[in-house]
C-alpha positions in Angstrom: 0.0 0.0 0.0 1.4 3.4 -1.0 1.3 6.3 1.4 -0.4 8.7 -1.0 -1.0 7.9 -4.7 -2.8 9.8 -7.5 -5.9 7.7 -6.9 -6.1 8.8 -3.3 -5.5 12.5 -4.3 -8.2 12.2 -6.9 -10.7 10.8 -4.3 -9.9 13.6 -1.9 -10.3 16.2 -4.7 -13.8 14.7 -5.3 -14.6 15.0 -1.6 -13.6 18.7 -1.7 -15.9 19.0 -4.7 -19.0 18.1 -2.6 -18.8 21.5 -0.7 -22.0 22.6 -2.4 -24.0 19.9 -0.7 -26.2 21.5 2.1 -26.5 20.0 5.6 -30.1 18.9 5.0 -32.3 16.5 7.0 -32.7 12.9 5.9 -35.2 10.4 7.2 -32.8 7.4 6.7 -29.2 7.0 5.7 -29.1 5.7 2.1 -27.6 2.2 2.0 -24.2 2.0 0.3 -21.3 -0.5 0.4 -17.8 -0.7 -0.9 -15.2 -3.5 -1.2 -11.4 -3.5 -1.9 -10.0 -6.9 -2.5 -6.5 -8.2 -2.3 -5.2 -5.4 -0.1 -1.7 -6.2 1.1 -0.3 -5.1 4.5 3.0 -3.6 3.4 5.9 -3.7 5.8 7.5 -0.4 4.7 4.2 1.5 5.1 3.5 -0.1 8.4 7.0 0.9 9.6 6.4 4.5 8.7 3.1 4.5 10.5 4.5 2.8 13.6 7.4 5.2 13.9 5.1 8.2 13.6 2.6 6.9 16.2 5.2 5.6 18.7 4.6 1.8 18.2 7.5 -0.6 18.5 8.3 -3.4 16.0 7.6 -6.0 18.7 3.9 -4.8 18.9 3.4 -6.1 15.3 0.5 -4.6 13.3 -1.1 -2.2 15.7 -4.9 -2.5 16.0 -5.3 1.1 14.8 -3.4 0.5 11.6 -6.1 -1.3 9.6 -8.2 1.8 9.8 -5.9 3.2 7.2 -6.9 0.4 4.8 -10.5 1.5 5.1 -9.9 5.1 4.4 -9.9 5.0 0.6 -13.4 3.5 0.8 -14.5 6.1 3.2 -13.3 8.8 0.8 -15.1 7.0 -2.0 -18.3 7.1 0.0 -18.0 10.8 1.0 -17.4 11.8 -2.6 -20.4 9.8 -3.9 -24.0 10.6 -4.5 -24.9 8.1 -1.7 -23.6 10.5 0.9 -26.3 13.1 1.7 -23.7 15.7 3.0 -20.4 17.1 2.1 -17.3 15.7 3.7 -16.5 19.3 4.6 -18.2 20.2 7.8 -18.3 16.6 8.9 -16.5 15.9 12.2 -15.0 12.6 13.4 -16.8 12.2 16.7 -16.0 8.7 17.9 -14.2 5.5 16.9 -14.8 1.9 18.0 -12.3 -0.8 16.8 -12.6 -4.5 17.5 -9.8 -6.9 16.7 -10.5 -10.6 16.6 -7.1 -11.9 15.4 -3.8 -10.3 14.9 -2.8 -9.2 11.4 0.7 -9.8 9.9 2.9 -8.1 7.4 2.3 -9.6 4.0 -1.3 -10.6 4.7 -3.7 -10.1 1.8 -7.1 -9.1 3.0 -10.5 -7.9 1.8 -11.6 -4.5 3.1 -15.3 -3.7 3.3 -17.2 -0.6 4.2 -20.9 0.2 4.4 -23.2 2.8 5.8 -24.7 2.3 9.3 -27.2 4.2 11.4 -28.3 7.7 12.3 -28.2 9.3 15.7 -29.4 12.6 16.9 -26.9 15.1 18.3 -27.4 18.6 19.7 -25.0 20.0 17.0 -26.4 18.1 14.1 -26.7 14.6 12.5 -24.5 11.7 13.6 -24.1 8.8 11.1 -21.9 5.8 11.3 -19.7 4.0 8.8 -19.1 0.3 9.5 -15.9 -1.4 8.3 -14.5 -4.9 8.5 -11.4 -6.7 7.3 -11.6 -10.3 6.1 -8.6 -12.7 5.9 -10.0 -15.4 3.7 -13.4 -16.3 5.1 -12.6 -15.0 8.6 -13.4 -11.6 9.9 -10.3 -10.4 11.8 -11.0 -6.7 12.4 -14.0 -4.4 12.5 -14.7 -0.8 13.2 -17.5 1.7 13.7 -16.7 5.3 12.9 -19.2 7.9 14.2 -19.3 11.1 12.2 -21.1 14.3 13.0 -22.6 16.5 10.2 -22.8 19.9 11.9 -25.8 22.1 11.2 -28.4 19.5 10.3 -31.8 20.6 11.8 -34.1 18.0 13.4 -31.6 15.2 13.3 -32.9 11.6 13.1 -32.3 8.5 15.2 -31.8 7.7 18.8 -29.9 10.3 20.9 -26.2 10.0 20.6 -24.7 8.8 23.9 -21.3 10.2 24.9 -18.6 7.8 26.2 -18.8 8.0 30.0 -15.8 9.1 32.0 -13.7 6.6 34.0 -15.2 5.2 37.2 -11.8 5.3 38.9 -9.4 8.3 39.2 -6.9 8.6 36.3 -3.2 9.0 36.9 -0.6 10.7 34.7 0.9 7.9 32.6 3.0 9.6 29.9 3.6 12.8 28.0 4.3 13.2 24.4 4.9 16.0 21.9 3.2 16.6 18.6 5.2 18.8 16.3 3.8 21.4 13.9 4.4 19.0 11.0 2.5 16.0 12.7 -0.6 16.6 10.6 1.3 16.7 7.3 3.3 13.6 8.2 0.3 11.6 9.3 -1.6 12.8 6.2 1.0 11.5 3.9 1.0 8.1 5.6 -2.8 7.8 6.0 -4.0 9.6 2.9 -6.1 12.0 5.0 -5.1 15.3 3.6 -7.9 17.4 5.1 -6.6 21.0 5.0 -7.4 21.5 8.7 -4.5 19.2 9.6 -1.8 20.4 7.2 -0.8 24.0 7.9 -1.9 27.0 10.0 -2.9 28.8 6.8 -5.0 26.0 5.4 -6.6 25.4 8.8 -7.6 29.0 9.2 -9.6 28.8 5.9 -11.9 26.3 7.8 -12.2 28.3 11.1 -9.3 26.8 13.1 -6.6 29.1 14.5 -3.9 26.5 13.8 -3.6 23.1 12.2 -5.0 20.3 14.4 -3.8 16.7 14.9 -5.7 13.9 13.3 -7.9 12.3 15.9 -6.8 8.8 14.8 -3.1 9.9 15.3 -3.9 11.0 18.8 -5.7 7.7 19.5 -2.8 5.7 18.1 -0.3 7.7 20.0 -2.1 7.0 23.3 -2.5 3.2 22.5 1.2 3.0 21.8 1.7 3.7 25.5 -1.2 1.5 26.7 -0.9 -1.6 24.7 1.4 -4.5 25.8 5.0 -4.5 24.6 4.3 -7.6 22.5 1.7 -8.4 19.9 -2.0 -8.0 20.8 -4.4 -10.6 19.4 -7.9 -9.8 20.6 -8.9 -6.3 21.8 -11.5 -3.5 21.6 -10.9 0.2 22.0 -13.6 2.8 22.1 -12.6 6.5 21.8 -14.5 9.8 21.7 -12.8 12.9 20.3 -13.6 15.7 22.6 -11.7 18.8 21.4 -9.0 19.7 18.8 -5.3 19.2 19.6 -3.7 22.3 18.1 -0.3 21.9 16.7 2.4 22.1 17.9 1.4 20.6 21.2 2.6 18.8 24.3 0.0 16.4 25.6 -0.4 14.1 28.6 -1.9 10.6 28.8 -3.9 9.9 31.9 -5.0 6.4 32.6 -6.4 3.9 35.0 -5.6 0.2 34.5 -7.3 -2.9 35.6 -7.3 -6.6 34.7 -9.2 -6.1 31.5 -7.6 -3.0 30.1 -7.5 0.7 30.6 -9.7 3.8 30.8 -7.8 6.8 29.5 -7.8 10.4 28.4 -5.4 12.6 26.4 -5.3 16.1 27.9 -3.4 19.2 27.2 -0.2 19.1 29.3 -0.7 22.6 30.6 -4.4 23.4 30.0 -5.8 20.0 31.1 -8.3 20.3 28.3 -9.6 16.8 27.4 -8.9 16.1 23.8 -9.8 12.4 23.7 -11.5 9.9 26.1 -11.3 6.1 25.6 -11.6 2.6 27.0 -9.3 -0.2 26.0 -10.2 -3.9 26.7 -7.7 -6.6 26.2 -8.3 -10.4 26.0 -4.8 -11.7 25.8 -1.7 -11.6 23.5 -1.6 -13.4 20.2 0.8 -16.3 19.3 4.4 -15.4 18.7 
């Protein structure tokens, strides 16, 4: 898998071309599905991702990495007539990843994405995109991405429920820095070249005072600290993105660990603003 190719750039350009779509109300989310077959997990690309997010080689294929394999299909959906709204003005609200078996470098997999459900939010319409990765006939990984289309009046569906805070006090677990070029570097690896992540100038065009980190980078950077030092086989991680992490930044990971995993938050190191809240559940390491 290439970091960014002409096809990815073309898809993103088509998403930008949907800016004229209005944030109108829909009764149901139109059904749509996409499939990408014979996708290879490339070792060089994985190494670039792992280094950027803080994972070690011993951790194998991090459970956040397969989300990158689904991203071209998400772009295809957002650029299509099946999407009721423009990708611009759509906010990544939450991410739920479930891994059933560890993936390996060189695996050839099938990546699938389909539309999910609608949920009502005070700021607009939440909708979900459901993804899964198949290795042969086995589902090895799945995710639910919750996205918020700001400005939709009278949103449909059950009320969106925010991820609750930890029941136990969190303790400072680690600190990490995000340089001013973090958004550009992650964008080149992931294919997510949204202007709000790239430069202060491009971010200001969309109402941000500076470029902001990708939520999925912040999630991955936190999990690089929380996951075991070896390979993880079965796990689930739920995260809600609470506020932008403006670049450059120094952030702090706060966590509470128990036998099944961790509750955690990424906060501003000085401001204590909560940027991300999550829950990680582990069910044991995979085979060596």
